[in-house]
VEXSEMI-809170 format. One record per residue (C-alpha): residue in three letters; x, y, z. Coordinates in steps of 0.05 Angstrom, whole numbers, plus 5000, padded with zeros to 4 digits. Layout:
<marlos>
ALAXYZ...
</marlos>
This chain:
<marlos>
MET077169938126SER083570288145GLU084871028129SER088271068061PRO093471578039LEU088871657978LEU084472088022ASP090072558043HIS089273278020LEU081873178002ASN076373598033THR070473278070HIS065873218009GLN071472997962ARG073072438013GLU065772238015ALA065472177939VAL072071797934SER070871297990ALA063371157979PRO061470417972PRO061470187899GLY054070317886ASN050670857844MET053071557858LEU051872247828VAL057372747843LEU054873457831ALA061573787820GLY061374547818ALA066274957777GLY073374917803SER071574407857GLY076773877836LYS072373387799THR078073067759ARG081872947823VAL075772617853LEU074772167792VAL081971947791HIS082171807866ARG075471447861ILE078370957810ALA084670867852TRP080370747914LEU076170207879MET082669857858ASP086169947925GLN080569847976HIS075669397937GLN080968997899MET077869157831SER082268997772PRO083869617730TYR080969217672ALA074269147709ILE073369907709LEU070570307651SER071771057652VAL068371487600THR070472207584PHE068372707531THR075072897502ASN081472527485LYS085273057525ALA081172887587SER082472147576ARG089972257570GLU090072687633MET086172167672ARG090571597651THR096971997667ARG094372177737LEU092171457750GLU098971177731ALA102371687777LEU097871467835ASN098370727819GLY105770727802ALA104670257742SER102670297669LEU095170247656ARG095670277581HIS090369737569MET085370007618TRP078570217588VAL079170967594GLY076671367534THR071271777500PHE064571477480HIS067171437408SER073871117424ILE070670587470SER065270437417HIS070770377365ARG074469877410LEU068169457417LEU066769447343ARG073969267324THR073668687373HIS066768437352TRP066468647279GLN063068007257GLU057368057308ALA056668797289ARG055968597215LEU061969007194PRO068068827152GLU074168687193HIS077869297167PHE072169807167GLN074170537159ILE071971137200ILE069971747160ASP069972457187SER064772997176ASP068173247112ASP068072547081GLN060872467103LEU058873117069ARG062372917004MET058572257004VAL051872617015LYS053473086957ARG055172496912LEU048672136930LEU044372756917LYS047572826849GLN046872076832HIS039472076849ASN037872746817VAL035673076882ASP035073836880ASP040874056925GLU037774746934ARG031474456965TRP035373917002PRO042174247016PRO047673737029LYS049574027097GLN042273997119VAL041773267098GLN048273127135TYR045673477197PHE039173077193ILE042772407189SER047372567247GLY041572827289CYS037572187278LYS043471767299GLU044472187362GLU037272027380GLY038471287366LEU033971267305ARG034970867241ALA031671117177HIS025670647184GLN024270907254VAL023671647234GLN016471887230THR015072297168HIS007572407180GLY006472417105ASP010973027096ALA014372997027TYR020473397049MET021672957110GLY020372347066LYS026072547020MET030672657080VAL029171957105GLU030371677035MET037172017033TYR038771727102GLU037171027075LEU041471137012TYR047171417054GLN046970817101LEU046970327042ALA053070687012CYS056670637079GLU055069897085ARG057669767014GLY064170147027GLY065369887098LEU064970597124VAL062870827194ASP061671557213PHE062271827285GLY054771757300GLU054771047273LEU060370837321LEU055970937382LEU049370717350ARG052470087321SER055869907387LEU049270007425GLU045669557374LEU051369047380LEU050468987456ARG042769027453ASP042068487399THR047368017426PRO045267827497PRO051367377511LEU056067947492LEU052168437535ASN052467967595HIS059967877583TYR061268627588ARG056568717646GLU060568197684ARG067168487660PHE065869207681ALA064569187755HIS064269947757ILE062870497706LEU064971217715VAL062671797671ASP065472507669GLU061573117646PHE055072737651GLN050873367638ASP053473347566THR050772657548ASN045872607491THR039972127484LEU044171577451GLN049871617501TYR045071577560ALA041570967529TRP048370637517LEU050470737590LYS043670497616LEU044069867574LEU051169707597ALA049469827671GLY042969427670ASN039869347739ARG046669347774GLU048669897822CYS055370047790MET055370767766THR059271377788VAL057371977746VAL060472667755GLY057473297727ASP054273977738ASP047374147713ASP049274887719GLN054674787666SER050374437614ILE051574897553TYR051374427493GLY043974337482TRP044774597411ARG048973987394GLY044573467426ALA046473467500ARG040573347547VAL041073687615GLU035173257637ASN039672637636ILE043272867698GLN036873117729ARG033372437722PHE039372007741THR037171927814ASP030171697791GLU032571187740PHE038670887776ALA036770547841ASN039370767909THR043471347882ARG047771727932VAL048472467916VAL054872837937ARG055773577925LEU062673877914GLU061574617930GLN068374847955ASN071675227898TYR079275257892ARG079475747833SER075776397844SER075076947896SER068976977941ALA066177587904ILE066277217837LEU062976597867GLU057576997902ALA055977337835ALA055776657800ASN051076367853ALA046376967848LEU046276927772ILE044776187766SER039476207821ASN034876527768ASN034475847732GLY028875377752GLY029274617760ARG036474627786MET039174067828GLY042074597873LYS048874767901ASN052475377927LEU059775507910TRP064175787965THR071575887979ASP076076038038SER080876437995GLY078077118012ARG073177637985GLY077577897929GLU075978487884ARG069278707860ILE066978537789ARG068279117742ILE062979347693TYR064779777634ALA059780107586GLY063080287521PHE060580837474ASN060780317419ASP064179657404ILE070680007384ASP070880387450GLU069479727487SER075279377452ARG079979957466PHE078079937540ILE079679197542ALA086479287507ASP088379887550THR086479527614ILE090578917594ARG096579367581GLU095679697649LEU094979017684VAL101478777651ASN105479417661GLU103079627730HIS100079027766GLY104878467750TYR100478037707SER102977697644ARG098977687579ASP098276927589ASP094077077651VAL088677427610ALA082677147570ILE077577527529LEU071077147522TYR065277297475ARG058576987457SER059077047382ASN065076907338ALA063577537299GLN065377967359SER072677767352ARG073878217291VAL073778887327LEU077578597386GLU082878297340GLU083778937302THR084779337366LEU089978847393ILE093578847325ARG093779607324GLN096579617394GLY101779087379MET099078617432PRO100177877416TYR093977437420ARG091676737402ILE084776497383TYR083575877426GLY079575317392GLY077975727331GLN080376157273ARG081876897267PHE076377307233TYR079477367164GLU081476637163ARG074276377171LEU071375987113GLU065376437100ILE069677067103LYS074876777055ASN069176597007ALA066177297009LEU073077627001ALA074477166941TYR068377436905LEU070578146921ARG077678006898LEU075177706832MET070678316820ASN076678756833ASN081478346791ARG079177806741GLU086377546738ASP086177306810ASP086476546796ALA086376346869ALA079876736882LEU076676446819GLU078275726838ARG075675836908VAL068676066889ILE067575796818ASN063075266849VAL061375576917PRO055475546924ALA054874926880ARG053075116809GLY054774476771ILE062174636755GLY065774006775MET073173846787ARG073873576716THR071674236686VAL076274626732GLU082174176712GLN080574306638LEU080875046651ARG087474976690GLU090674596632ARG088275106581ALA090975676624ARG097575316634TYR098875146560GLY096275806534ASN099776236587LEU092976516605THR089476706669MET083876236691TRP078776776675GLN081476836603ALA081576076596MET074476036622SER071976586574ASP075576266514ALA073075566530ALA065875806535ALA066476206470ASP069875686425GLY065775086447ALA071374716485LEU066374636541LYS059874276525GLY052874226553ARG051674356626ALA058974536640ALA058875076587THR052275356612ALA054675356685VAL061375696668ARG057876236627ALA052976346685PHE058776436733SER062276936687ASP055777326679LEU054777316755ILE061577646768ASP060678156712GLY053678306737LEU056078406808ASP061378896782ASN056379296741ASP050679286792THR054979556849ALA057480176812GLY056180776856MET054580376919ALA057980516985LEU062979987004HIS058579647057GLU052679647009LEU057079346955VAL059278777001GLU052178667026HIS049878616953VAL055378116935ILE053777666995HIS046377676976VAL046777576901SER052377056904ALA047676646951LEU053276567002ARG048476727058GLU043776157037HIS049675697025HIS052475787095ALA045475807127ALA044575087104GLU049674887157LYS044474837212GLY045374967286GLU050275417323LYS055675347269GLY051175587213GLN048776167255ALA055976367271ARG057676377196LEU051776837182GLU053877297239ASN060977327212LEU058377527142ALA054278077175GLU060578287213LEU064378347147VAL059278867125ASN060579227191ALA067979217177CYS066779547110ARG062380087140ALA067680227193PHE072980257139SER068980747097GLN067581197157GLY074981297165GLU075980927230ARG081880547200MET083780877135ASP090081247118PRO087681977127ASN090182137057ALA086581557024VAL079281707034SER075181376980GLU068181106969GLY064780506938ALA068780106888GLU074780566898ALA074980356972LEU074679616953GLU082079536934PRO084879876997PHE079879487040LEU082078817009ALA089279017021GLU087979167094ALA083978527103ALA089778137074LEU094578477122ASP089978327181ALA089777597159GLY097377587161ASP101277257217HIS099077697276GLU097877107321ALA102876997376ALA108576527360GLU108875857396GLY111175987467GLU110376737462GLU106677067520CYS099777267493VAL092577427508GLN087676847498MET081276987458MET075576497453THR068076397452LEU064676257518HIS063275537495SER070775427483ALA072475687552LYS069175117590GLY074174747632LEU079375307631GLU081275837682PHE084976497680PRO087177007733VAL083777557692VAL077577477649PHE073877977604VAL066977777580ALA065278257522GLY058578427492VAL054078297553GLU047978587517GLU040878367504GLY040378017437LEU047777847438PHE048377527506PRO043277237517HIS043177107442LYS036777337408MET035276617384SER034976387457LEU028676807467GLU024976417414GLU026175697438PRO023975387504GLY029775247551ARG034875637511LEU034776257557GLU036575817616GLU042275517576GLU044776217559ARG044776377634ARG048675737647LEU053575967593CYS054376637630TYR055476247694VAL060975857660GLY064176507636VAL063976827705THR066976217739ARG072976207692ALA075776817729MET080476707787GLN082077417811ARG079277957766LEU072977947725TYR070878497675LEU063978497643THR063478987585TYR058079217538ALA057079747484GLU051480247481LEU052080267405ARG054079667364ARG054379537290MET050178917277HIS047978647210GLY050779247174LYS047579787216GLU048680147281THR043779947336PHE042880197407GLN043979627454ARG040979487522PRO045279187577SER044078447587ARG038978207638PHE044777797666LEU047978437692ARG041678607729GLU041777927762LEU048478057796PRO048378357867GLU049979097862GLU054579087922LEU059278617883LEU059879087824GLU064279687808GLU062980137748VAL069480307712ARG071180977681LEU077281087638ARG082181487678GLY082682207653GLN079582037586ILE072082017596SER068182587626ARG061082337619PRO055782687660VAL052082217707SER046382287756THR047982357830GLN046181627841ARG050981077821THR049680857749THR047580127750PRO048279697688ASN040779717675ARG040280477677ARG043280937625PRO046881557652SER042582177655GLY044282907664PRO046183527624ARG049583467558GLN056883637552GLU057584317519GLY063384137474VAL070383847467ASP076584247485ALA082384277437SER087483767461ASP092083237432GLY091783587364MET084183527362PRO079884107338ALA075984497391LEU068484377380SER062284637415LEU054884497406GLY052684837341SER059584807307MET059084707232VAL063684157207ARG065183777142HIS066383017139PRO069882717077LEU064182207067PHE057882517097GLY058883247077GLU056983837120GLY053483787188VAL052484107255VAL054983857323ILE048883697367ASN052083297424ALA058883107452GLU061782607502GLY068982537527GLN075382927514GLY081382877468GLU081882387410ARG077081897444ALA071382407449ARG065082237411VAL061082767376GLN054082707349ILE053183077283SER046883207244PHE048583137169GLU043983387115GLY041282787077GLU045182287121GLY041682387188ASP044982387257LYS051482007267TRP056081907327LEU063481947307VAL069881847346LEU073782497340GLY080582167331PHE078181807269ALA072982257239LYS077582727200LEU072883317212GLU074184007182VAL071384557226LEU067585067184SER065185537239
</marlos>
């Protein structure tokens, strides 16, 4: 076979993967090793050198974006349109099969696909129709159960209940849901793949047709396949040697949504005569970053094994920053970005801030907003735009002002309390014709009997709930007030019903809202002349939250910093990357310590984060972080200890931190030791303080300074307050009055 220009500009292992005979092959493609290029060239090679028709090749990706990119690159290589080639996601290919063979699949010709919102509405309707207690069987939990069963390839009659009444009801709802879908000609996302697998499995002539048609099958991101997807591919391949799968077991980070890393690990055992090719040369990151990533991931067991390397040079060491608290951490990140842009020639587009939990974005967002630095949340919403936060704020707004119609309509039936759309529409009409607020219309309708039966009872209960929250929180501190509202309104239980990572993220965001209120009360963001407590602080807090929810995101095309969760960052790359909150219990997440295999997935997630960086990587953590409404001392993550010390550099803020350290270099797993700082000099308009100084705080009263760190407005002082205990405060925000 003659040398083909398709092999030009490929390295040795890329050439091996592209030009291998058309048998079974597993390409272990490390981060930044050019896997998309290899996939595209592999398809072009099969067409060019093995005379395969483009319509005899099936290429499966995980996202529509990846499908479009692959098709565009193929057409550029091939020089012709490949519009009808079978390139797509599992769902789009299954949809194509079912549209073509709708009769054999026992579907109406014009069946409709429903999304997750439609699916949830149908579950709610079925629960109501069959008088099922939606508190014991929350709709989102039922939805999650049905989708999970389908991902495992299970129909309702195949689910084992083992005599458990709760599970029995779940299975019954699955059956009722499936009957409703059949009646309406509706197909959800999970059904697309399950129905297409059953179509091929139960129609041997059709299966044989597609086995003959697809001479070769290629799969991208194979480590992300779930049980059903793996079974679908195995059925279609049969005993033929026709598979090229590309993936990286070290980047398997979606176990929480059904991905099975063992699929890639067992591929060589279950598919005959599999050739394994490793792509280890990285074209993205510096050698220092890759050495750190290799050392980190080597702590995972059961790996298939590979070692990333580059010939692009050693590069800079990885910078570690220990913040006093999460606010100090976020300021360091913002200040460093400004320095990189102003002094080192980077643009804001070059920078990404990654975090493990969505809740971490609040403090980071606030800091960037205060510093006027444009940013964009990639693949998610800003903190005050998130569903659970808007729900909680709506309760607070309604407590603060009963005439807030938008807030009332948002939460009148959240969580569900039996107030349907018909009742809400009645109240709207009454308000419109009587020139009343919705609250007045609601109160009048309940009083004069315009609402009957369950609707009247439910509306009165909602009115009593809001009044009760208002009365019960009198005298509470703002963060206690918000915590009480979240608890009594049952918002926490409502959002906890959304199982998995998404539900957990919503709970963490609600806890972060309490943190925001505590920070607000302690004066870290208030107008110095507007110190207030409890209910008095509620109105200014709501005003500031509304301002923060305003249009601070960068305009389209504007140069801006990218912010995202580590999960959202997979597949992306940036010259400069900050990974924030590298602390035990946060990253690795505390839940990972309770479930087998989760800690290794967290380490893979850290590996993904590290390998996003091209030139500069910053790993930051806070020694003190507000979590779940209280300040907690944090320990640096075990992942920091797993990085080679010679690759790390501990960062100090230039001229702004004078923290005593031991004579040895402070490593991330050892807190600084040494004598206490004797005080804080007067500078930048800050008061001069020394150990033993008596001070007064507008919220905590009188206290004595017992410790200090840093200088100027960023200095932290530890003050022992009578009745309030010891508190660390940032001098620039604390509004302290020196008494002696």
